[in-house]
C-alpha positions as CSV (number, residue, x, y, z in Angstrom):
1,X,202.8,-37.4,73.1
2,X,203.2,-38.6,69.5
3,X,202.7,-36.5,66.4
4,X,200.9,-38.6,63.8
5,X,200.2,-35.8,61.3
6,X,203.2,-36.3,59.1
7,X,202.7,-40.1,59.0
8,X,199.0,-39.9,58.1
9,X,199.6,-37.2,55.4
10,X,202.4,-39.1,53.9
11,X,200.5,-42.4,53.7
12,X,197.3,-40.8,52.3
13,X,199.3,-38.9,49.6
14,X,201.3,-42.0,48.7
15,X,198.1,-44.0,48.1
16,X,196.3,-41.2,46.2
17,X,199.3,-40.3,44.1
18,X,200.3,-43.9,43.0
19,X,200.6,-43.6,39.2
20,X,197.7,-45.5,37.5
21,X,195.6,-46.0,40.6
22,X,193.3,-42.9,40.4
23,X,195.0,-41.1,37.6
24,X,198.2,-41.0,35.6
25,X,200.1,-37.9,34.3
26,X,201.3,-38.3,31.5
27,X,199.2,-41.1,30.2
28,X,200.0,-43.5,27.4
29,X,197.6,-42.0,24.9
30,X,196.5,-38.7,26.5
31,X,197.9,-36.1,28.9
32,X,195.9,-37.5,31.8
33,X,194.3,-41.0,32.1
34,X,192.1,-42.2,34.9
35,X,192.2,-45.6,36.5
36,X,194.3,-47.4,33.8
37,X,196.5,-49.3,36.3
38,X,199.6,-48.8,34.1
39,X,202.7,-46.7,34.7
40,X,205.8,-45.4,33.0
41,X,209.0,-43.7,34.0
42,X,207.7,-40.3,33.1
43,X,204.5,-40.8,35.2
44,X,206.6,-41.9,38.2
45,X,208.7,-38.8,37.9
46,X,205.7,-36.5,37.6
47,X,203.9,-38.1,40.5
48,X,207.0,-38.0,42.7
49,X,207.3,-34.2,42.1
50,X,203.6,-33.8,42.9
51,X,204.1,-35.9,46.1
52,X,207.1,-33.8,47.2
53,X,205.3,-30.5,46.5
54,X,202.1,-31.5,48.3
55,X,203.8,-33.0,51.3
56,X,206.0,-29.9,51.6
57,X,202.9,-27.7,51.6
58,X,201.0,-29.8,54.1
59,X,203.9,-30.4,56.6
60,X,206.0,-27.3,56.3
61,X,203.8,-24.5,55.1
62,X,200.5,-25.4,56.8
63,X,202.0,-27.5,59.6
64,X,199.5,-30.3,60.0
65,X,199.9,-31.9,63.5
66,X,197.8,-34.7,65.0
67,X,198.8,-35.3,68.6
68,X,197.8,-38.4,70.6
69,X,198.1,-39.1,74.3
């Protein structure tokens, strides 16, 4: 039996938290910008911290598991 929960959660969060795809914190001209398709070092750091925090919550605190046969 394989546990696909961590894989699916990690891929979805990686896609959603890619800087500049949906949003970017901090933006170039504002605190948050939506869909600008640009990035910066600060934005990469902020999004990496958000990714780490959310994946920790979903995988360790909540314990998401998807089992397949």
